[in-house]
VMD Tcl script that draws the C-alpha trace (Angstrom):
set ca {
  {-17.16 41.95 -23.97}
  {-14.27 40.49 -25.81}
  {-13.94 39.54 -29.48}
  {-15.18 36.14 -28.51}
  {-18.32 37.78 -26.89}
  {-16.60 36.46 -23.26}
  {-17.11 38.85 -20.82}
  {-13.77 41.20 -19.72}
  {-12.79 41.65 -16.64}
  {-10.53 44.38 -15.30}
  {-11.00 48.17 -14.29}
  {-9.43 49.16 -18.17}
  {-11.69 46.66 -19.75}
  {-14.74 48.23 -18.40}
  {-14.06 51.83 -17.67}
  {-17.32 53.24 -19.08}
  {-19.34 51.25 -17.43}
  {-17.45 51.40 -13.97}
  {-17.12 55.09 -14.29}
  {-20.87 55.54 -14.53}
  {-21.17 52.91 -11.84}
  {-19.09 55.30 -9.28}
  {-21.19 58.16 -10.65}
  {-24.49 56.07 -9.97}
  {-23.05 55.73 -6.41}
  {-22.46 59.31 -6.02}
  {-26.34 59.66 -6.20}
  {-27.06 57.12 -4.01}
  {-24.99 58.50 -1.43}
  {-26.39 62.18 -1.80}
  {-29.60 60.51 -1.42}
  {-28.48 59.27 1.83}
  {-26.71 62.81 2.86}
  {-29.77 65.06 1.96}
  {-30.79 64.30 5.89}
  {-28.16 64.04 7.73}
  {-27.42 67.49 9.07}
  {-31.36 68.29 9.24}
  {-33.28 65.48 10.56}
  {-32.00 65.68 14.01}
  {-32.80 69.49 14.37}
  {-35.93 68.85 12.57}
  {-36.78 66.33 15.45}
  {-36.52 68.62 18.11}
  {-37.38 72.36 16.29}
  {-40.56 71.12 14.60}
  {-41.90 68.05 16.23}
  {-40.63 68.64 19.82}
  {-38.97 65.52 20.40}
  {-36.86 65.93 23.67}
  {-35.75 62.22 24.33}
  {-32.86 61.18 22.75}
  {-34.08 57.53 21.70}
  {-36.80 59.02 20.37}
  {-35.40 61.02 18.27}
  {-33.03 58.29 16.76}
  {-35.86 56.36 15.66}
  {-35.69 57.34 12.19}
  {-31.93 55.95 12.32}
  {-33.03 52.57 14.23}
  {-35.82 52.36 11.15}
  {-33.25 53.21 8.49}
  {-30.41 50.68 9.69}
  {-33.12 47.85 10.10}
  {-34.55 47.75 6.60}
  {-31.18 48.32 4.79}
  {-29.45 46.31 6.80}
  {-32.19 43.37 5.20}
  {-32.53 44.80 2.41}
  {-29.13 44.60 1.64}
  {-29.46 40.48 2.41}
  {-32.19 40.12 -0.19}
  {-30.13 42.56 -2.75}
  {-27.60 39.83 -2.80}
  {-29.90 36.79 -3.44}
  {-31.81 38.89 -6.13}
  {-29.12 40.21 -7.76}
  {-27.79 36.33 -8.63}
  {-31.76 35.50 -9.25}
  {-32.70 37.91 -11.45}
  {-29.74 40.21 -12.46}
  {-27.88 43.50 -11.02}
  {-29.52 45.89 -13.06}
  {-33.45 45.35 -12.43}
  {-32.68 45.41 -8.41}
  {-30.78 48.79 -9.11}
  {-33.71 50.28 -11.30}
  {-36.27 48.90 -8.44}
  {-34.00 50.61 -5.73}
  {-34.67 53.70 -7.61}
  {-38.13 53.45 -8.04}
  {-38.49 53.21 -3.95}
  {-36.88 56.48 -4.07}
  {-38.97 58.60 -5.32}
  {-41.32 59.23 -2.18}
  {-38.51 60.12 0.42}
  {-37.97 63.60 -0.59}
  {-41.51 64.40 -0.55}
  {-42.49 62.56 2.74}
  {-39.56 64.74 4.27}
  {-41.08 67.96 3.12}
  {-44.44 67.32 3.65}
  {-44.41 65.15 7.17}
  {-47.31 66.32 9.51}
  {-45.69 63.92 12.03}
  {-43.07 61.89 13.61}
  {-44.60 58.69 12.16}
  {-44.27 60.25 8.55}
  {-40.25 61.11 9.31}
  {-39.61 57.30 10.12}
  {-41.72 56.06 7.58}
  {-39.68 57.81 4.92}
  {-36.75 56.21 6.27}
  {-38.00 52.80 6.09}
  {-38.27 53.59 2.66}
  {-34.80 55.40 2.37}
  {-33.61 52.41 3.80}
  {-34.98 49.91 1.27}
  {-33.34 52.39 -1.25}
  {-29.70 52.60 0.25}
  {-30.05 48.76 0.61}
  {-30.81 47.74 -3.15}
  {-28.68 50.57 -5.17}
  {-25.52 50.64 -2.42}
  {-25.54 46.90 -2.62}
  {-26.16 46.09 -6.03}
  {-23.25 48.71 -6.86}
  {-20.83 47.13 -5.01}
  {-21.88 43.82 -6.60}
  {-21.36 45.28 -10.02}
  {-18.32 46.63 -9.66}
  {-16.75 43.73 -7.99}
  {-18.31 41.62 -10.73}
  {-16.44 44.29 -13.42}
  {-12.83 44.91 -11.42}
  {-11.95 41.09 -11.62}
  {-9.30 39.68 -8.26}
  {-6.47 41.89 -8.95}
  {-7.76 45.45 -8.13}
  {-10.85 45.15 -5.65}
  {-9.12 47.40 -3.39}
  {-9.19 50.09 -6.15}
  {-12.66 49.13 -7.43}
  {-14.31 49.55 -3.64}
  {-11.97 52.82 -2.66}
  {-13.55 54.64 -5.66}
  {-17.00 53.10 -4.73}
  {-17.10 54.17 -1.51}
  {-15.08 57.43 -1.93}
  {-17.76 58.95 -4.31}
  {-20.87 57.94 -2.31}
  {-19.50 58.99 0.75}
  {-17.90 62.32 -1.00}
  {-21.57 62.89 -2.12}
  {-22.69 62.35 1.65}
  {-20.53 65.01 2.35}
  {-21.26 67.63 -0.05}
  {-24.90 66.99 0.17}
  {-24.40 67.67 3.85}
  {-22.55 70.69 3.96}
  {-24.99 71.88 0.88}
  {-28.41 71.11 2.92}
  {-26.83 72.53 6.14}
  {-25.92 75.77 4.26}
  {-29.92 75.51 2.62}
  {-31.46 75.02 6.21}
  {-29.51 77.71 7.46}
  {-30.37 80.20 4.81}
  {-33.67 78.90 3.84}
  {-35.27 77.24 6.85}
  {-35.27 72.98 7.52}
  {-37.93 72.52 5.18}
  {-38.32 71.91 2.17}
  {-35.00 73.15 0.45}
  {-32.80 70.84 2.08}
  {-34.82 68.01 0.67}
  {-35.36 69.40 -3.14}
  {-31.47 68.52 -3.99}
  {-32.51 64.81 -2.83}
  {-35.45 64.79 -5.16}
  {-32.95 66.13 -7.99}
  {-30.49 62.94 -7.11}
  {-33.66 60.27 -7.36}
  {-34.65 61.92 -10.42}
  {-31.21 61.69 -12.26}
  {-30.12 58.35 -11.00}
  {-33.20 56.93 -12.05}
  {-32.99 58.15 -15.28}
  {-29.31 56.62 -15.79}
  {-29.98 53.43 -14.22}
  {-32.84 52.98 -16.78}
  {-30.98 54.02 -19.85}
  {-27.49 53.35 -19.63}
  {-26.62 51.13 -17.32}
  {-25.94 47.51 -18.46}
  {-26.08 44.03 -16.80}
  {-23.13 42.85 -15.21}
  {-23.82 39.14 -13.67}
  {-22.23 37.56 -16.49}
  {-19.06 39.02 -15.69}
  {-19.01 37.39 -12.11}
  {-19.96 34.08 -14.05}
  {-17.15 34.07 -16.60}
  {-14.81 34.94 -13.28}
  {-16.38 31.61 -11.77}
  {-15.28 29.44 -14.49}
  {-11.42 30.12 -13.90}
  {-11.64 30.75 -10.01}
  {-8.51 29.29 -8.69}
  {-8.64 28.49 -4.90}
  {-5.58 29.65 -2.77}
  {-2.50 27.87 -2.84}
  {-2.55 27.20 1.49}
  {-5.65 25.65 0.84}
  {-7.41 27.68 3.31}
  {-10.59 28.10 1.11}
  {-10.85 24.53 0.20}
  {-14.32 24.17 1.70}
  {-15.56 27.49 0.44}
  {-16.65 25.68 -2.80}
  {-18.85 26.90 -5.71}
  {-21.80 24.94 -4.71}
  {-22.95 26.28 -1.23}
  {-26.17 27.05 -0.26}
  {-27.65 30.42 0.85}
  {-27.45 28.88 4.55}
  {-24.23 27.88 4.08}
  {-22.96 31.42 2.89}
  {-24.76 32.88 5.91}
  {-23.39 31.00 8.41}
  {-19.46 31.08 7.07}
  {-19.96 35.12 6.70}
  {-21.33 35.57 9.99}
  {-19.93 33.39 12.46}
  {-17.84 30.20 10.89}
  {-15.23 31.55 8.57}
  {-12.59 33.73 10.50}
  {-12.17 36.45 8.00}
  {-15.66 36.80 6.61}
  {-16.86 37.15 10.17}
  {-13.90 39.29 10.84}
  {-14.96 41.64 8.56}
  {-18.64 41.35 9.64}
  {-18.75 42.48 12.98}
  {-15.89 45.47 12.26}
  {-18.33 46.99 9.71}
  {-21.44 46.61 12.13}
  {-19.04 48.39 14.40}
  {-17.87 50.73 12.11}
  {-22.18 51.55 11.45}
  {-22.45 51.53 14.91}
  {-20.19 54.65 14.67}
  {-22.21 56.47 11.63}
  {-25.44 56.07 13.61}
  {-23.87 57.95 16.39}
  {-22.44 60.57 14.50}
  {-25.90 60.56 12.69}
  {-28.35 60.74 14.89}
  {-26.57 62.51 17.83}
  {-23.02 64.74 17.29}
  {-25.33 67.54 15.35}
  {-27.13 67.86 18.45}
  {-23.92 67.76 20.68}
  {-22.24 70.35 18.13}
  {-25.55 72.64 18.69}
  {-25.84 72.19 22.45}
  {-22.52 72.99 22.67}
  {-22.99 76.62 21.15}
  {-21.85 76.16 17.17}
  {-24.10 78.17 14.67}
  {-25.81 75.90 11.99}
  {-22.98 76.79 9.66}
  {-20.29 75.25 11.78}
  {-22.27 72.31 12.36}
  {-22.91 71.72 9.04}
  {-19.25 71.98 8.54}
  {-18.52 69.51 10.93}
  {-20.72 66.92 10.29}
  {-19.67 67.17 6.29}
  {-16.16 66.91 7.06}
  {-16.08 63.07 8.52}
  {-17.52 61.86 5.49}
  {-15.39 64.08 3.39}
  {-12.53 62.95 4.68}
  {-13.93 59.12 4.54}
  {-15.06 59.96 1.20}
  {-11.69 60.90 -0.30}
  {-9.15 59.00 1.63}
  {-10.78 55.84 0.44}
  {-9.18 56.91 -3.05}
  {-5.84 56.20 -0.79}
  {-6.65 53.41 1.32}
  {-8.50 51.16 -1.38}
  {-5.47 50.88 -3.96}
  {-3.29 51.09 -0.87}
  {-4.73 47.66 0.87}
  {-3.96 46.22 -2.86}
  {-0.56 46.66 -1.65}
  {0.15 46.12 1.58}
  {-2.81 43.76 2.47}
  {-6.06 43.77 4.31}
  {-6.06 42.95 7.44}
  {-3.34 45.59 9.23}
  {-5.24 48.43 7.46}
  {-8.93 47.46 8.69}
  {-6.81 46.98 12.35}
  {-5.41 50.24 12.13}
  {-8.56 51.91 11.26}
  {-10.63 50.89 13.94}
  {-8.54 51.65 16.98}
  {-7.83 55.03 15.05}
  {-11.62 55.77 14.98}
  {-11.52 54.73 18.45}
  {-9.21 57.23 19.43}
  {-10.97 60.06 17.19}
  {-14.30 59.32 19.08}
  {-12.51 59.85 22.85}
  {-11.33 63.19 21.43}
  {-14.40 64.24 20.35}
  {-16.06 63.47 23.84}
  {-13.43 65.15 25.31}
  {-13.88 68.46 22.97}
  {-15.43 71.33 23.28}
  {-14.01 73.90 20.45}
  {-15.14 74.06 16.85}
  {-10.88 73.70 15.93}
  {-10.42 70.27 18.26}
  {-13.80 69.10 16.80}
  {-12.66 69.46 13.35}
  {-9.37 67.60 13.72}
  {-10.96 64.65 15.53}
  {-13.63 64.81 12.40}
  {-10.79 64.42 10.26}
  {-9.13 61.54 12.21}
  {-12.73 59.89 12.36}
  {-12.81 60.19 9.17}
  {-9.46 59.12 8.17}
  {-10.19 55.81 10.46}
  {-13.31 55.00 8.77}
  {-11.69 55.36 5.14}
  {-8.76 53.05 5.97}
  {-11.48 50.42 7.11}
  {-14.63 50.93 4.92}
  {-13.18 49.66 1.16}
  {-10.63 47.16 3.04}
  {-14.15 45.31 4.38}
  {-15.51 44.67 1.05}
  {-12.32 43.87 -0.42}
  {-11.71 41.03 2.39}
  {-15.23 39.83 1.18}
  {-14.62 39.80 -2.18}
  {-11.16 38.51 -1.63}
  {-12.60 35.35 -0.04}
  {-16.13 34.54 -1.23}
  {-16.58 32.37 -4.17}
  {-17.73 34.33 -7.51}
  {-20.53 32.09 -7.38}
  {-22.31 33.03 -4.00}
  {-20.04 36.31 -3.91}
  {-23.05 38.44 -4.04}
  {-24.93 36.67 -1.30}
  {-21.99 37.25 0.88}
  {-21.56 40.62 0.21}
  {-25.55 40.94 0.94}
  {-25.05 38.88 4.31}
  {-21.91 41.16 5.43}
  {-24.01 44.13 4.55}
  {-26.76 42.92 6.42}
  {-24.78 42.87 9.58}
  {-23.16 46.04 8.74}
  {-25.90 48.10 7.94}
  {-27.39 46.44 11.15}
  {-24.56 48.54 13.12}
  {-27.24 52.02 12.36}
  {-29.67 50.15 14.44}
  {-27.58 48.91 17.02}
  {-25.96 52.71 17.25}
  {-28.75 54.12 17.43}
  {-30.12 52.23 20.36}
  {-26.83 52.15 22.24}
  {-25.94 55.89 21.96}
  {-29.64 57.15 22.15}
  {-30.02 54.95 25.89}
  {-26.93 55.75 26.97}
  {-27.18 59.55 26.39}
  {-30.74 59.45 27.75}
  {-29.17 57.84 30.61}
  {-26.05 59.54 31.21}
  {-25.61 62.15 28.53}
  {-24.34 62.68 25.31}
  {-20.35 62.99 25.58}
  {-21.05 59.12 27.79}
  {-22.72 57.99 24.78}
  {-19.57 58.64 22.62}
  {-17.35 57.53 25.28}
  {-19.23 54.23 24.90}
  {-18.85 53.91 21.37}
  {-15.13 54.38 21.40}
  {-14.71 51.21 23.84}
  {-16.90 49.21 21.50}
  {-14.67 50.43 18.72}
  {-11.51 49.74 20.05}
  {-12.49 46.00 20.94}
  {-13.62 45.43 17.57}
  {-10.25 46.49 16.50}
  {-8.61 43.98 18.99}
  {-11.18 41.29 17.42}
  {-9.79 41.81 13.76}
  {-6.35 41.64 14.79}
  {-6.91 38.29 16.60}
  {-9.27 36.41 14.07}
  {-8.68 37.89 10.56}
  {-5.90 36.21 8.47}
  {-4.43 38.20 5.27}
  {-6.96 37.60 2.23}
  {-5.23 39.31 -0.54}
  {-4.61 37.25 -3.43}
  {-0.54 38.56 -3.76}
  {-0.16 38.30 0.03}
  {-1.00 34.59 0.12}
  {0.83 33.57 -2.97}
  {4.08 34.98 -1.34}
  {3.32 33.41 1.39}
  {2.58 29.66 -0.01}
  {5.90 30.26 -2.09}
  {7.87 31.08 0.81}
  {6.92 28.05 2.15}
  {7.70 25.78 -0.48}
  {11.44 27.57 -0.80}
  {11.29 26.75 2.84}
  {10.52 23.25 2.53}
  {12.73 22.81 -0.94}
}
mol new
graphics top color blue
foreach p $ca { graphics top sphere $p radius 0.5 }
foreach p [lrange $ca 0 end-1] q [lrange $ca 1 end] { graphics top cylinder $p $q radius 0.2 }
display resetview
């Protein structure tokens, strides 16, 4: 707050609270990472699932519930405040590691992932919204890069740690005890130290300026939730292009969660090597966002997203072709780099275009579509793997990703505030 009692926008003005939220989101990512390596192997070795589609039911359950919860998290954050939604999200997570440890059949695993989807939808969506609230318009790319880097670096570190724990102590319970500690710490930090940020969004809305080129004149403060959903999903070019790219990006991640560990182990890799490969992709993804987030503030959003989607497609093609650890490691690095180019930049696009009065709802709609990609990925890759094999499933997802990059190139316009101000200034000089 300023001396007059009004909120202050910007990373420097809100450094303590912003840093705390980065730490909280790292714990959110860690809760997700606890099962990334272990559950595909648990399905085969302890529950006897042989069909890939059956194995991926947990990804499907997670994706559907997380996607739906994202939507409601945005609406609830506007209605009740950000902190209450974040707190409830942590409470929902409490039973998850216990259910994974004690599950007597696969139905318990699926039920645990329903709760995990709710937890991730409420906590990750809310930390995104809170950081956008605090950061203000100038450094959204950097803010989203820090947020997503923390979350996915934690996914990677936890994936590597659980791979080691599984190899040394078995698939249960050791890997999931790490997740239980993350839940306890996240709940405590949220309850006692996180502060509400909704007033920062209201303060920004009061001083909101429309684009100089008039492109956003129809995106005024008074849109209904139905109109927000329509614009973010289909009608507004940048918002809808971002939504489809987000969905395809997480379609990739659904494949990576559910099938790549099986592909690597089936090729003869050890659990330790498999753990390294499955951790390498989110590690590069996480750390890379520290570079790509601020880069999008400097270079703009559109071309970074297009290049990132095409890079992911190339990486998936390399995974489908490879059969050695070294080549798979190179492909995992490439896949992580492409995802890092896309992930924070898409969120920054939503922040650029959506009015502060309904930005939280637009983030919720975008994340509805984006995390629906987990469910789509589970279905597409699982069915394809059952019909034609694991490598064919990877090729199909690679092709879908390439098409998504072309859609961004054709449909999205540049949304970064400095870019459109420069364009408007150039037009003014040209007519003077």
